[in-house]
C-alpha positions as CSV (number, residue, x, y, z in Angstrom):
1,M,1.1,-18.3,4.8
2,K,-0.1,-21.0,2.1
3,R,-2.1,-18.8,0.1
4,F,0.6,-16.1,0.3
5,A,3.2,-18.4,-0.8
6,A,1.1,-19.8,-4.1
7,L,0.4,-15.1,-4.9
8,Y,4.0,-15.0,-5.1
9,Q,4.5,-18.1,-7.4
10,G,2.6,-15.5,-9.8
11,T,2.0,-11.7,-10.6
12,W,2.1,-9.4,-7.3
13,Q,2.8,-6.1,-8.1
14,L,1.9,-3.0,-6.1
15,A,2.4,0.3,-8.1
16,P,1.8,3.8,-5.9
17,D,1.1,6.9,-7.7
18,L,3.5,9.7,-7.0
19,S,2.1,12.0,-8.5
20,G,-1.1,11.7,-6.0
21,L,1.2,11.5,-2.9
22,K,0.2,13.3,0.5
23,V,2.0,13.5,3.8
24,V,-0.1,15.9,6.6
25,I,2.2,15.9,10.3
26,I,-0.7,14.9,12.8
27,G,1.9,15.7,16.0
28,K,5.6,15.7,16.9
29,G,6.9,13.1,15.5
30,V,3.8,11.7,13.7
31,A,3.0,11.7,10.1
32,Q,0.5,10.6,7.8
33,L,1.3,9.6,4.5
34,Y,-1.6,8.4,1.4
35,V,-1.0,7.6,-1.5
36,P,-3.2,5.7,-4.4
37,I,-1.6,2.4,-5.8
38,T,-2.7,-0.2,-8.2
39,F,-2.4,-4.2,-6.6
40,T,-1.8,-6.3,-9.6
41,I,-2.6,-10.0,-8.7
42,G,-2.9,-12.9,-10.3
43,A,-2.0,-16.4,-9.3
44,S,0.3,-18.3,-11.7
45,G,-1.1,-19.2,-15.0
46,Q,-3.6,-17.0,-14.5
47,A,-4.2,-13.0,-16.0
48,P,-3.5,-11.0,-13.0
49,Q,-6.5,-8.4,-12.2
50,K,-6.2,-4.8,-11.2
51,S,-7.5,-3.1,-7.9
52,R,-6.8,0.2,-7.3
53,F,-6.5,1.7,-3.3
54,L,-5.7,4.5,-1.0
55,M,-2.9,3.1,1.1
56,N,-3.3,5.5,4.4
57,Q,-0.3,5.1,6.8
58,I,0.5,6.7,10.2
59,L,4.4,6.9,10.7
60,R,6.7,7.7,13.6
61,K,9.4,9.3,13.8
62,T,12.0,6.9,16.2
63,P,15.8,7.6,17.6
64,T,16.6,5.6,14.6
65,G,14.1,6.8,11.8
66,W,10.9,7.3,10.7
67,K,8.8,3.7,11.5
68,I,5.5,2.5,9.8
69,S,3.1,1.9,13.1
70,S,-0.3,1.4,11.3
71,V,-1.4,0.3,7.4
72,L,-4.7,0.8,6.3
73,P,-5.5,0.1,1.9
74,I,-9.2,1.7,1.6
75,P,-10.0,0.3,-2.1
76,V,-11.3,2.7,-4.6
77,L,-14.5,2.2,-6.2
78,A,-15.1,2.3,-9.6
79,P,-17.7,5.1,-10.8
């Protein structure tokens, strides 16, 4: 928790690329969402670093709406 508290004092941003958003229905009431994101992070007083990820989520429909069941960020390696 101390690490996260320190990170939140600096730069911490997730920027989705909605042009790459894909939603796949994988079953009744279950969907898989893919979206490329840029994760910018930097400790307070330090230059932030950017990393690219493919965010992969499984969502399930409940009586109160869609809920996230799992989140798997996959690093995108530079060519």
